[in-house]
C-alpha positions in Angstrom: -72.1 -44.0 -19.7 -69.4 -41.9 -17.8 -68.0 -43.0 -14.5 -68.6 -39.8 -12.8 -71.9 -38.6 -11.8 -73.0 -35.4 -10.3 -75.9 -34.6 -7.9 -77.8 -31.3 -8.5 -80.4 -30.1 -5.8 -82.0 -27.1 -7.7 -84.5 -26.5 -4.9 -88.0 -25.3 -5.5 -88.7 -23.5 -8.7 -91.6 -22.7 -11.0 -92.4 -25.1 -13.9 -90.8 -22.8 -16.5 -87.5 -22.7 -14.6 -87.5 -26.4 -14.1 -87.9 -27.0 -17.7 -85.4 -24.6 -18.8 -82.9 -26.4 -16.4 -83.8 -29.7 -17.7 -83.1 -28.6 -21.2 -79.7 -27.0 -20.3 -78.6 -30.1 -18.4 -79.8 -32.3 -21.4 -77.9 -30.1 -24.0 -74.7 -29.9 -21.9 -74.7 -33.6 -21.3 -75.3 -34.4 -25.0 -72.1 -32.3 -25.8 -70.2 -34.3 -23.1 -69.7 -30.9 -21.3 -71.0 -32.3 -17.8 -71.1 -35.8 -16.3 -74.3 -37.8 -15.9 -76.6 -36.0 -13.6 -79.1 -36.9 -11.0 -81.3 -33.8 -10.2 -83.7 -33.2 -7.3 -86.4 -30.6 -7.9 -89.6 -29.3 -6.6 -92.3 -27.4 -8.2 -93.9 -24.2 -6.7 -96.7 -23.6 -7.6 -97.6 -27.3 -8.3 -97.4 -28.2 -11.9 -98.6 -31.0 -14.3 -96.1 -32.1 -17.0 -97.6 -34.1 -19.8 -95.3 -35.6 -22.3 -95.7 -35.6 -26.1 -97.0 -39.2 -26.2 -99.3 -38.8 -23.1 -103.0 -37.9 -23.2 -104.0 -35.1 -20.7 -107.4 -36.9 -19.9 -105.7 -40.1 -19.0 -102.8 -38.6 -17.0 -104.6 -35.7 -15.1 -107.1 -35.9 -12.5 -109.3 -32.8 -12.3 
């Protein structure tokens, strides 16, 4: 773990933009191009993110 951290507040974005930013931060971090990162984000419109090992019917109330 690096000693430096950075704080990112990327504001309100749609789900696709937020997922692209997550991927970019992860790839940059894995190449040691950026320090460990704490990112604050918000979705607009509201979105549901379901991971690979999650079941939609167990995670999402409809």
